[in-house]
N, C-alpha and C positions, 0 to 999 in steps of 0.2 A: 502494501497501498504506499507506504513511504515512497519506493523508487517510483510510481508511476508517479505520483504525487510532485515528485522533483522537476520528472522529467515535463511533464505539463506546466509547471511552473515556468523552467524552462522553454519553453513552443510558445510559452504565450506574450516573455518578455523579448527574445527575438520576434513577433512580430507585432508587440507595443514599439521597439526600436526599430520596426521596420518605416511602421507609416509615421514615425518623429519623420524618419528618416526619409521618405517620399514628400510630408508636409516640409518639409525646414527645405528638401529641391526646391518644388510649386512655387514656393514664398521668391524665390532669389530668380526661379527663373520671371517670377509675375515684375522681381527688381530690375531684374536685365530690361525686361521690356518696357520700364515706364521711366529710364536712365537712356533708352535708346527712340524712346519716342519723345523726349521735352531737346537730348542732343540737334534730331535733324526737324522739329520746330522752332529751336533757335537758328539756326545755317538757313530755312528757310525762312526767318525772321531779318538773321544778318543782311540774304542776296536779299533780299526787296527793299532791304533799307538801300544799298549800294544799286541800286539800280538807274537811271540816272532820271531826275522826274521832269516830262512831257508839258 
C-alpha cells in the first residue's frame, strides 16, 4: 500500500510539474508575442513619422 501511494504521489507531482511548465511556456510565448507586437508598432510609428508630409 505504501509503495503504490508513493508512486501515485510521484506521478501526480510529475503531472503537476508538467502542467506548470506548460503554463510557464505559454506565458513566455505570450510575453514574446506582445513584445514583438509593440516593437513592430513602434517601428511603424517611427517610419510614419519619417515620411515627408505633403
